[in-house]
C-alpha positions, 0 to 999 in steps of 0.5 A: 140614431137618437142614442147614437147622437146623445152618446157622442155629446161631449160632458162639460168635463170632456169639452174642457179637455178637448184639444188641451196640452197637458204637462204631468209631472209623476206621469210613470207613477201610481196615480199619475198612469191612471189619470194619463189612462183616463185622459187619453181614453175619455178625452179628446186632449190634444198632447200630454206632455210627462216629465220622465227620468232617465234611466241608465240604458233606457230612452225616455220614449221607451219607457212610454212604448213599455206601457203597451204591455201593461194592464192598465192600458189594455182597454185604452189601446182597444179602443184607440190603438194609437193614444199612446202617441199624444204622451210625449216624454219631457226629460227630466228629474225632480232632484235636479236644479231646475227640474233638469229641463232643457232651455229648448223643452221649457219654452215648449211648455211655457208656450203650449201648456194649459194645465198642469197636474204636479203629482211628482213625489217620493212617498218613502216615510224614511227618506232622508231628509234632503231628498224628501225636500228636493223632490217634495218641496223644491220641486213644488216651488219649481213647478209654480215658477215654471207655471208662471211662464206659461202663456196659456195657463187655466188650472195647475193642480197641486197633488198633495196627501191628506196627512200632509197636516197629520199633526192635527186630528181634524183636517179642514179643507185649508192651509196650516202654515202654523204647524210647521217649525219654519216656512217653507221659504227658510227651510229651502234657503237653508237647503241652498246654503247647508250640506246634504249632511248637515240637514240630515242631521236636523231632521228631528229639529225640523220635522218638530211633531210631524211622524216622518219627512214624507209628511212634513215635506209635503206640508211644506209643498202646500206652504210653498203653494200659499206663498208663492203661487201668487195669481196662478189658476191653482187648487190643492188635491189631498188624497188619503191612502190610495189603493187599488182601482175600483171600477176601471179601466181594470178593476182591482188594478194595482202595482204598488205595496204601499200602505194597507196593501202591504199588511194583505200581502204579508198576510197572503202568504202567511208571513205577517201574523202580528202587526201595530194596528188598532183595530177601532182606527180608521182606515182611510183608504181611496180607489186610484180611479177615484183619485184621477176623477177627482184630480181631473175634475178639480182642474175643470173647476179650478179653471172655471172659478178662476175666470169670474173670480179671485178666490184664494186656491181651493183644497179638496180632502179626499178620504171616505165619507163620514157616513161611509167610514172603514175601520182596520178591524173591518178592513181585516175581517172584510178581507180575511172572510173572502181570503179563501176565494183568492188565496196564492199558491205560494203561501208558507202558512194559513193567513191570519193576522193579530192586531195590537196596539201596545208597542214596547209589547209588539217586539215580543209578540213579534218574536213568537209570531215572526222571528222564531218561526222564521229561524226555524224555516231558515234554518230548514232552508239551510239544512237543504242548501237553500239561501235563508231568507225569512228572518231578513224579510222580518227585519224589514217587516218590523222596521216598516211596522214602526213606520206605519204605526202612527197611521195605523193606530189613529184616526182623523176627521177629514172635512170635505166641503169643497170635494162636495161641492165639485160633485154637486156642480158636476152634471149626471153624465160626468158624475158617471163618467168621473165617478168619485162618489166615496158614499155609494161605494161598497166595501165589501164589492170593493175588497173582492176586486182588490183582493183579486187584483192583488193576487193577480198584479202583485202576486203574479198568480194567473186568474185561471180556475186551475190556478184558483183552485190549487190556492184553495187547496192550499189554504184548506191544508194549512187551515187545518194544520193551523188549527191543529197547532192551535190545539197542540199549543192549547192542550199543552198549556192547560196540561202545564197549568194542571201539573203546576196546580198540582205540584202547589197542591202537593207542597 
């Protein structure tokens, strides 16, 4: 009886969220789903309003109903079958003026919402500038303006990225307005006055040292918070590269091909073999469930701090701990060492990855590793009457490799004083329930779960013993063919060199 009573006692963070009304943007995205699931499973929130974009032929309520079939909500629905009934869709679109929210919904949000988590963003590195500005920067301003109308607001969490200020190597938990070519106010004023085409034509001049429109417009979003949030109870959450869950609600769950996971996916099928990656560079990946926990805990702390002081907005960097870092070389080696255990049955060659950092030499290497074999495969597909695919896939891979190079060939140091202070402020019960200790993360165990999840949720291969055995059988077959081909190539090269030496000696 005593144990049962202890289990029913709320933690401080759970008590904070009891009967709260929350407004989330980006709720249909990767991180957004995990945040919503965690809120519904571990707290007694009153309601979650989620900004959802209308899709042709699909009602916004139907989009939430589809969540019942997603693996990430399975554990929640087992314990709380009616939990998704607490999620109420708000029709809107970050591309639209005033976020596309109706006057009725705006009044509803202003009257009821106590916590805002603004996570909507476009994460495409090559997004046209006018689109990235609308979603990542202007929508942040509109959310701040809406938040100022919320009568009961206790916390506003702006989800940025650890790479919003990637033009510097040492990223502190502070704002960096000096890195921008123009302030967010001036840039947004230009977007109101100029056509989309003119804005896109000014991309190089506006970006300055920023590598892409994503990081630039996220930096502008932070500048909006700095300049316009005023006395709002606001904080900024900066996660690094978000990948598969570590522990909950399903270990290894992932639903996208962003960042390093795209590399693993291509390697798993034997398609990606050469990449622009510095094996000594830090690979700053963080589990999505840890990110959700930081977002929820930071809202709790923001509400508590703002009730006792008028401190400036806190920024929470979230990246691997300095005492538990991971390089791209370790990332590759750890996953390759256990790759046979999670091999996919539809691979086209033995999975391996060679890394290089010389950008000008990469096209030549890619020709021999990718383009030439792709041409042979496509030629064979044409011969049997099937549609050629591989050269088109390689064209996309090579474009994306150039976009990723600024992040796969460089390292950053992320200060984490505020994140560490947040962890220290949490009770032992909250640390267990809303865990995000990157120092304690076992990378070996994590990647076993991540590879298993990638195989199931991205590669769509069943986790059955028969399917796993089939993948391992094919992996061993291609491994033998790969080693045989290597032996033939080395033998041929040695024979050619021997012939050339004899030819020279005979002259």
